[in-house]
C-alpha positions in Angstrom: 94.6 108.9 115.3 97.4 106.9 113.6 97.5 107.7 110.0 97.1 105.0 107.2 100.5 106.0 105.9 100.6 103.2 103.5 97.5 104.5 101.8 99.3 107.8 101.0 101.4 106.2 98.2 100.0 106.8 94.8 98.2 103.9 93.3 100.5 103.6 90.3 103.5 103.3 92.5 102.2 100.6 94.6 101.0 98.6 91.7 104.2 99.2 89.7 106.3 97.9 92.5 104.2 94.8 92.7 104.6 94.1 89.0 108.2 94.8 89.1 108.7 92.1 91.6 107.1 89.7 89.2 104.7 88.5 92.0 101.6 89.8 93.7 98.1 89.1 94.8 95.6 87.0 92.9 91.8 86.9 92.9 90.1 83.9 94.2 86.4 83.1 93.6 84.3 80.9 96.0 80.6 79.9 96.0 78.4 81.1 98.9 75.6 78.9 100.4 73.3 80.2 103.1 72.1 77.4 105.5 69.7 79.1 107.9 71.8 81.7 109.8 75.2 80.3 108.6 77.3 81.5 105.7 79.0 78.5 103.9 82.0 79.2 101.7 83.0 76.6 99.1 86.5 75.9 97.8 88.2 79.1 96.4 89.5 78.9 92.8 92.3 81.2 91.7 90.9 82.9 88.6 93.9 85.2 87.8 96.8 82.7 88.5 99.7 84.7 87.0 102.7 86.6 88.1 102.0 90.4 88.8 99.3 92.4 90.4 95.6 91.4 90.2 93.4 93.2 92.6 90.3 95.3 93.3 87.5 92.9 92.2 84.0 94.2 91.6 81.0 92.3 90.5 78.8 93.1 87.6 75.2 93.9 88.5 74.0 90.6 87.0 76.5 88.7 89.1 77.9 86.9 86.0 81.2 88.6 85.9 83.9 90.5 87.7 85.8 93.7 86.8 89.3 93.9 88.4 92.6 95.6 87.9 95.7 94.0 86.2 99.2 95.5 86.2 101.5 94.0 83.6 105.3 93.7 83.5 105.3 97.4 82.1 103.7 98.7 85.2 100.6 99.6 83.1 97.3 99.2 84.9 94.2 98.3 83.0 90.8 96.9 83.7 90.0 93.3 82.9 86.8 91.3 83.1 86.3 87.6 84.2 83.2 85.7 82.9 82.2 83.2 85.7 80.2 80.9 83.5 82.8 80.6 80.7 85.8 81.0 83.0 87.3 83.4 80.7 89.3 86.7 81.2 89.1 89.5 78.7 90.8 93.0 78.6 88.5 96.0 78.9 90.6 99.1 78.9 93.9 99.6 76.9 95.1 103.1 77.3 98.3 105.0 77.7 97.1 106.0 81.3 96.4 103.6 84.1 92.9 102.7 85.4 92.1 101.1 88.8 89.2 100.2 91.0 86.5 99.7 88.4 82.8 99.7 89.4 79.6 99.5 87.3 77.8 102.9 87.7 74.1 103.2 88.6 72.1 102.6 85.5 74.4 99.7 84.4 75.7 101.3 81.1 79.1 102.6 82.2 81.8 101.9 84.7 83.7 104.3 86.8 87.5 104.0 87.5 90.3 105.8 89.3 92.6 107.0 86.5 96.2 108.0 86.9 96.6 110.6 84.2 99.8 111.5 82.2 100.8 114.2 84.8 100.0 111.6 87.7 96.9 113.3 88.7 94.3 110.8 90.0 90.7 111.5 89.3 87.4 109.7 88.8 86.6 108.8 85.2 84.0 106.7 83.5 84.0 104.4 80.5 81.5 102.5 78.4 81.6 98.8 79.6 83.6 98.0 76.6 86.4 100.2 77.7 85.7 103.1 75.2 84.5 106.7 75.5 86.4 107.9 78.5 85.0 111.0 80.4 85.9 112.8 83.6 83.3 112.3 86.3 84.8 114.5 89.0 86.9 117.1 87.5 87.9 119.0 90.6 88.2 116.3 93.3 91.8 114.9 93.4 93.7 112.8 94.3 91.0 110.3 94.5 92.1 106.8 95.6 88.9 104.7 96.0 85.2 105.2 95.5 81.8 103.5 96.1 78.5 104.6 94.6 75.9 105.2 97.3 73.0 106.4 95.1 72.5 107.1 91.3 73.9 110.7 92.1 76.1 110.4 95.2 79.3 108.5 96.0 81.8 108.1 98.8 85.4 108.7 97.9 88.7 108.2 99.6 90.9 111.3 98.9 94.6 110.8 99.5 96.4 113.2 101.8 97.8 113.3 105.4 95.5 112.2 106.6 93.2 110.6 103.9 89.7 112.0 103.9 86.3 110.6 103.4 84.2 112.8 100.9 80.6 112.3 100.1 80.0 114.0 96.9 77.3 114.5 94.2 78.3 113.0 90.9 78.1 116.4 89.3 80.6 117.7 91.7 78.1 120.2 93.1 77.8 119.2 96.8 81.1 117.8 98.5 81.2 117.0 102.2 84.2 115.8 104.2 82.7 113.3 106.5 85.8 111.7 108.2 89.5 111.7 108.4 92.2 109.0 108.7 90.1 106.3 107.2 90.7 103.0 105.6 90.6 102.2 102.0 87.5 100.0 101.9 84.3 101.9 101.2 81.1 99.7 101.1 77.6 100.5 100.4 75.3 98.6 102.9 72.6 96.7 101.0 69.1 97.5 101.8 70.0 100.6 103.7 70.7 104.2 102.9 74.1 103.8 104.5 77.7 102.9 103.9 80.8 101.6 106.0 84.4 102.2 106.2 87.3 101.7 108.8 88.7 104.3 111.1 90.8 104.4 114.3 89.5 105.7 117.6 91.6 107.8 120.1 93.1 104.6 121.5 94.2 103.6 118.0 91.8 100.7 117.8 90.5 100.0 114.3 86.7 100.1 114.0 84.2 99.4 111.3 82.1 102.6 111.0 78.8 103.2 109.4 77.2 106.5 108.2 73.9 107.3 106.6 74.2 108.7 103.1 72.1 111.7 104.2 74.9 112.7 106.7 74.0 111.8 110.2 76.8 111.0 112.7 79.1 108.1 112.3 78.5 104.9 114.3 81.1 102.4 115.6 79.6 99.0 114.9 82.3 96.4 115.6 86.2 96.4 116.0 88.0 95.3 112.8 89.4 91.8 113.0 93.1 91.6 113.4 93.4 95.3 112.4 92.0 94.5 109.0 90.3 97.5 107.2 88.9 95.3 104.4 85.2 94.2 104.7 82.2 93.6 102.6 78.5 93.1 103.2 76.3 90.2 102.0 73.0 91.1 100.4 71.1 90.2 103.6 73.4 92.4 105.8 76.0 89.9 107.1 79.5 91.6 107.4 82.5 89.6 106.3 86.2 90.2 106.8 89.3 88.0 107.3 92.3 87.4 109.5 95.0 86.1 107.3 93.4 83.0 105.7 90.5 82.9 108.1 87.2 84.3 106.7 85.0 85.7 109.6 81.6 87.2 109.8 79.6 89.6 112.1 75.9 89.5 112.1 74.3 92.2 114.3 71.4 90.0 115.2 73.6 86.9 116.2 77.1 88.2 117.0 76.6 91.4 118.8 77.9 90.0 122.1 80.2 87.3 120.7 82.0 89.4 118.1 83.5 88.0 114.9 82.7 84.4 114.2 84.6 82.1 111.9 83.2 81.2 108.5 85.8 79.5 106.5 89.5 78.6 106.8 90.8 79.4 103.3 94.3 78.6 104.4 93.3 74.8 104.0 92.9 75.6 100.3 96.4 77.2 100.2 95.2 80.8 100.5 96.8 83.4 102.9 96.9 87.1 103.6 93.2 87.8 102.4 92.6 91.4 101.9 90.0 93.0 99.6 86.6 91.3 99.4 83.6 91.4 97.2 80.2 89.7 97.2 78.1 89.2 94.1 74.7 91.1 94.1 72.8 87.7 94.1 74.7 86.5 97.1 76.1 83.4 95.5 79.8 84.3 95.1 82.6 85.7 97.2 85.8 87.2 95.4 88.8 87.8 97.5 92.3 89.2 96.9 94.9 86.9 98.6 98.2 85.3 98.1 99.0 81.6 97.6 100.4 79.8 100.6 102.6 77.6 98.3 105.2 79.0 95.8 
């Protein structure tokens, strides 16, 4: 398998480079409408519109806001929040370390983040939702790059290395399984199922979207990734979304098993290109995507 070599770079180095260039990705928000079996995406709005690195969107459980990572001109990474109704951003964390990849934890009272500590160690930490009271979640597992909560007590983690490894671990650190190697960075819980998904290359170097049960059954290849894109997300009713440059595509097992990925929306018509990370709100009404502007 070909290694995801680009994922081996420490998060702070990637983000710092983006900030130093005074340019970087933005986060776009678009409404989602379901018309029978179709997914209709409205016009995307740039909600972070500024120089620098804005990435890793994650919706709040009530679908009213988004947590995301901001890297400033000083290469410091912090978690910010966007309020959808008020169209307002606010800073959540402000520490001497860097925080990335925020997600509200099961229970809704705290958020988990990847924290780059003073000695460059990357571990999973948690904060209150107002950015206070930091605590280590997984003290022994490192360097952690990305994570996704699967149940209130278990999570999937992307652990950096050569190759990167997929760990499914109890939140108390008690049970840790290596489930796969040479995986992509997107880890997604599948709504309505005790399962999750990720990207992995086969022996012919083709990139596939894979699924596994949280309980540990063998992995299943479900569909080849579009245009070698590891990033994907699920809607609440089980439709898989991904992108090829500015084109958003969908895969629905019931409808597209024989045809493959189907186009949903050409975001390039709204000036959006190079779509990468995706997030769908829990109520299914909003899509957040990380992308670049097609115009200077």
